[in-house]
C-alpha positions as CSV (number, residue, x, y, z in Angstrom):
1,X,183.7,-38.9,64.2
2,X,186.4,-39.8,66.8
3,X,185.8,-43.4,68.7
4,X,186.5,-43.9,72.3
5,X,186.9,-46.7,74.6
6,X,185.2,-46.2,77.8
7,X,185.1,-48.4,80.8
8,X,182.1,-48.7,83.1
9,X,180.5,-51.3,85.7
10,X,178.6,-54.1,84.1
11,X,175.3,-53.0,85.7
12,X,175.6,-49.4,84.5
13,X,176.3,-51.0,81.0
14,X,173.3,-53.2,81.3
15,X,171.1,-50.4,82.4
16,X,172.3,-48.0,79.5
17,X,171.6,-50.6,77.1
18,X,168.2,-51.2,78.2
19,X,167.5,-47.4,78.1
20,X,169.0,-47.2,74.6
21,X,166.6,-50.0,73.4
22,X,163.6,-48.6,75.1
23,X,164.2,-45.2,73.1
24,X,165.2,-46.7,69.9
25,X,168.6,-45.3,70.1
26,X,172.2,-46.4,70.0
27,X,174.4,-47.0,72.8
28,X,176.5,-44.3,71.4
29,X,173.7,-41.9,70.9
30,X,172.7,-42.1,74.6
31,X,176.4,-41.7,75.7
32,X,176.8,-38.5,73.4
33,X,173.6,-36.9,74.9
34,X,174.7,-37.6,78.2
35,X,178.1,-36.0,77.7
36,X,176.6,-33.1,76.0
37,X,174.0,-32.6,78.8
38,X,176.9,-32.8,81.5
39,X,179.1,-30.0,79.6
40,X,175.9,-27.8,79.2
41,X,175.6,-28.2,83.3
42,X,178.9,-27.5,83.8
43,X,178.8,-24.4,81.4
44,X,180.8,-26.1,78.7
45,X,178.9,-24.9,75.9
46,X,179.7,-21.2,75.3
47,X,177.5,-20.8,72.3
48,X,174.3,-21.8,74.1
49,X,175.4,-19.5,77.1
50,X,176.1,-16.5,74.7
51,X,172.5,-17.1,73.0
52,X,171.1,-17.0,76.5
53,X,172.8,-14.0,77.5
54,X,171.7,-12.1,74.3
55,X,168.2,-13.2,74.7
56,X,168.0,-11.9,78.2
57,X,169.7,-8.7,77.1
58,X,167.2,-8.2,74.3
59,X,164.2,-8.9,76.8
60,X,165.5,-6.7,79.3
61,X,165.9,-3.9,76.4
62,X,162.2,-4.5,75.2
63,X,160.8,-4.1,78.9
64,X,162.8,-0.7,79.4
65,X,161.3,0.8,76.0
66,X,157.8,-0.8,76.2
67,X,154.7,0.2,78.5
68,X,153.3,-3.2,79.6
69,X,149.6,-3.8,79.4
70,X,148.2,-6.8,81.0
71,X,147.3,-9.7,78.6
72,X,149.2,-8.0,75.5
73,X,152.7,-9.7,76.1
74,X,152.3,-11.7,72.9
75,X,152.1,-8.4,70.8
76,X,155.3,-7.2,72.3
77,X,157.3,-10.4,71.8
78,X,156.0,-10.6,68.0
79,X,156.9,-7.0,67.6
80,X,160.5,-7.4,68.9
81,X,161.0,-10.7,66.9
82,X,159.7,-9.3,63.5
83,X,161.9,-6.2,64.0
84,X,165.1,-8.3,63.7
């Protein structure tokens, strides 16, 4: 794992450290989660984006092939899941 040097205002660092302590996580872990969340929000996780697109396509295909009955959606989801 690579290491980086990050500059930030003292008050922000103090808040970060308090939050890390409250969650029982390291400062590094909190910064990793923050960076990961930022990249996902900016569309920087192509694997996740592609998996989401595939899930939507499966749902659309399933909806086109099924005649939906109220209260039975769980059966359709199970059937689709089990067919893969």
